[in-house]
N, C-alpha and C positions, 0 to 999 in steps of 0.2 A: 738770576740777576747778578751782575758784577757787584763786588763789594764797594766799588767806587761810585755806583749810581744810587745807593740807598739814600733816603731822605736824611737820616742821621748818619754822619760820616763814621767810618770805622776808625777806632782808636787802637793803635798798636803800642803795647807796653812791653819793654824788654827788661828782663832781670838778668844781670850777670851774676854768676855764682861760682864759688870754689870752696868745697867743704863747708857749706853753709847750713848743714842739717839742723843746727840748733835753732835757727830762726826762719828758714825759708818757707816752712809750712804756713806760718802766720802771714808772710808776704804774699804767698800765692792766694790764700783765702781772702786777703784784703782786696785783691784784684777781682777774683771770681765772684765775690760777694757784692760787687758794685751794681747799682740799679741802672745800668746802661746796657742797651741791647746788643751793641756791635763792638765787642772787644776782641782784638787779635792779640793773644798773650803768648810771648815767647820767652823761654828761659835758655840762656846760653851759658852752659856749664864748662868749666875749664878742665874737666877730668876728675871730678870729685871721687874720693875713696871712702867717704863717710855715708850717712844715711840719706844724703841729698837725692840720689837717683831713685831710691825707693819711694820717696815722696812724689817725685815727678811721674813715675810710672802709675801711681794711684790716681793722678790727675789727668792722665791721658784719656780722651782726646781734647779735654778742655784747655790744655796747655800744649803748645808746640815746643819741643825742646831738642837740644843737641848737646852732647857731651863729648868733648875732645880737647886736647891741649891747645892753648892759644897764647897770644903775646901779652895778656894782661887784661885789666878791666876795660880800658878804652877800646881795645881791639874787640873784646866780646860784645860791647854795646854796639859798636859799628857793624859787626857781623849781624847782630839782631836787627838793626835798623835797615840793613840791606835786604833782609828777608821779610821785612814788615810789609803788610798789605794796606795799612791805614793811611788816611790823609792827615791824621793827627798822630803824633808820636810822642813817646815819653820813655823814661827809664826809671825803674824802681830797684834800688839795691836790695839784696836778699835779706838784709836785716832791718829794712825799713817797711813802712805800712802806708796804705791809703786809708783815709778816713771815709766813712760812708757818704756816698753822694758826690765824691770829689770829681770823678770823671764826667758825670752828667753836668755839674756846675761849670766845669772848665769848657766843655763843648758848647754849652749854651752861651757862654760869654763869647767864645770865638765865633759862633754863628751870628751873634748880634753885632760883632765888631770885625767885619771882614778886612779892615786895614791893619789889624793887629796880628802879628805872626807868632808871638810867644806870650803866654800868660802864666803867672805863678801866684800861689796863695800863701797862706800862713802854714806853719809847721810846728808841731810840738817836739820837744826833746823827750825821749822816753828812756828808761833804764832797761836792764837785761830782762826784767819781768814785765815790761810794757807799761810801767807806771810813769805818769807825766812828771818830769823833773824840771821843766822850764819851757820857754818858748823861743824859737829861733828869732833873731832880731831882724825880721823881714820888714821892708818898707817900700814905698812906691819907687818905681823904676826911674833911675837917672844915670845914664851911661857915663857922663862926665864924673859924677860923684863915685861911681863904682871904680872907675879907673884911678881917680885922684887919691881916694882914701884907702885903696887896697882892702876894702871891706866887702866880703861876699855876703851881701844882704839878700841874695836870691836863694831860697832853700831848694836845692836841687830836686828832692823827692816830689815837690809840688809843681814842677814845671811841665807844661804841655806846649808843643810847638807844631806848626804846620810843616808838612813834608817839603814844601818849597824852600824852607830855610836851608835844608841840606843841599838842595840843588844850587843854592846861591853861595853859601859860605863854606860848604864842605862839612865833613864829619869831625868827630873828636880827634884831637891830636894823640896818636897812639904812642908817642914818645913820652907822654906825661903819665904819671902814676898817682898824683895827689891833686893837682890843680886843673885837671882836664875840663871840669865844668866851668870854673872861673874863666879860663882862657877862651872857652867857647862863648860865654856871655860877652866877653870883650869884642870878639870878632863879629858876633851876631848883631851887637848894638850899633855897629858902624853902618849897617844897611837895613835893619828891620825895626819895626815898631814893637815895643814890649809893654805889657800892662800888668798891673798888680791888682789882685782881688783879695780883700782882707777877710777871707774865710779860711777856716782850718781844713786843709786838703790832705795833709800827710803827717807822718810821724817819723822822726829821724832818731835812730837808736844810738846812744852812747854806750860803749861797753869797753872795759879795760882789757879785754882780750885782744884789742887792736893796738894797745899801747906799745910804743917802740921809740926809744931814744934815737936809734939809727934812722928811723923814719922821719923824726923831726929834723934831723940834719939834712936828709935828702929833700924834704919838703921845703926847707929854707932856700937851698940852692935852686930848686925847681921854680919857685915863684919869682925869684929874681930873674931867672932866664926867660920866663914868660914875659916879663915886662921889657927886658932888653930886646927880645924878638919882636914884641908888639911895636915898639917905637922905631924899629928898623923897617917897618912896612912902608912901601912906597905909597904916595898919594893919600896920606892921612890928612883929614881936614885940618885946616890951620888951628881951629879952636881946640882940637884934640892934641895936636902936637905942642901947643902952648902949655899944656899941663905936664910936660915931661919932667921938669925939674922937681916939682912938688910930688908927682906920682912916684918917681924913682926914690926920692928921699923917704917917702912913707913906706915903700916896699922894702927898702934897706932896714928901716926900723922894725918892720914886721919880722923880717928874717932874723934880725938881732934878738928880738924877743923870744922867738922859738929856740934859737941856739942857746940863749941864756938858760931856759928851762931844761935844755938837753945837757947842761953842764959843759957845753963847748964854749968856754969863756973867751978864748982867743978869737974864735969865729964871731962871737957876739960883739966883741969890741971892734972887730974889723968892719962889720956891717953898720954898727952904730956910728962909727966915725965917718963912714961913707955917706950915711944919711945926713949927719950934721954938716959935713962939708958942702953938700948941695944946698942946704937950707939951715943956716946957723940959728935963725930966730923965727918963731919962738922955740925955745929949747924943748925937745921932746922928753916926756916922762921916761920913755924907754932908754933914751940916751943917758939920763941922770941915773936910772936904775943900774944900767950896765956899768957906767963910769964909777959909781959909788960902791956897788955890791959885786961887780963882776970880776973881782980879782982873786976870788977864792970860792970853792964849793960851799964854804960856810955862808957866804953872801947869798947864794941861791937858797939855802935852807932858811935864812932869815926872811928872804922875800916870800917864800912859801908860807911862813908863819904869819906874815903881814897881809897876805893876799886876800884872805876872807874878810878881815875887818875893814880893809880899804875898799873892798868891792872889786869884782873881777871884770876885766874888760870883755866886751862882747865882740871883739874883733876876731872873726872866724871862729871855728869850733875850739873848744878848750885845748890849749896846746899840749896837755898831758894825755890826751886821748886821740888816737888816730883811727880812722875808719878805713878798712879795706873791704873788698867784696868778699 
């Protein structure tokens, strides 16, 4: 019987990896341990030189895998999706986890709601040892809010989507290295219905091994370019195009905030001023922070000291911790 004719659809999960030996065994076990009968699991490795391949060999034939140089995380995920056999697809990074029952619950929801093409759930933040250290600020889907506020409230590890989404909006943008998921949500939301289920389906690992000031700078310029390119799209709905000024102001402030924490104070001031010029009122906290404290590295140190007592913003992942595959 073809995999496409089974009563319960095949779910294809792709894990991109590169020297992920510290965590990938947990990721693999979290997929293979699901109580769902039809899982097509692929690991697309970029040519690891650590113990990653030894873990993969132990899981053959339960895991299909390939190991060869590639163009990065988005390219690896796209390669896996093209190899996938399932009608429902997902990706799980090598340091993240599925919670028990996640795939079964996601499929059950999609089976009951044929008009929905993507569903996502809640997600824990975990540390290097797997301890829960917080909750991802997920909330119900609103495409306009996602665009306007520049807040990625969709936890990527908990996302499941139908194959027809790829046939409609295309694959991940392989030129992106940090915001490929957010950019994909923006495109997908123009054409497809998305739903949120408030159940814990995944765990997103924060670890300082991915910390990089250089990465913060690259991430700042990348998210601004994502927005600039999005608003250049032809035939955007009038209601979406009307959000441009507010959305661009918010993304400039977001980039300014990341550059502030990266000690790129000149860049932070440039983006903060760009955001303020687009929308002078109400004045953003980021604008005031950069204006008052962004003239010396001592100001950044003071802001770090104040950060915990004042409460940390939930806008995107912690700016001092970057995740790579």
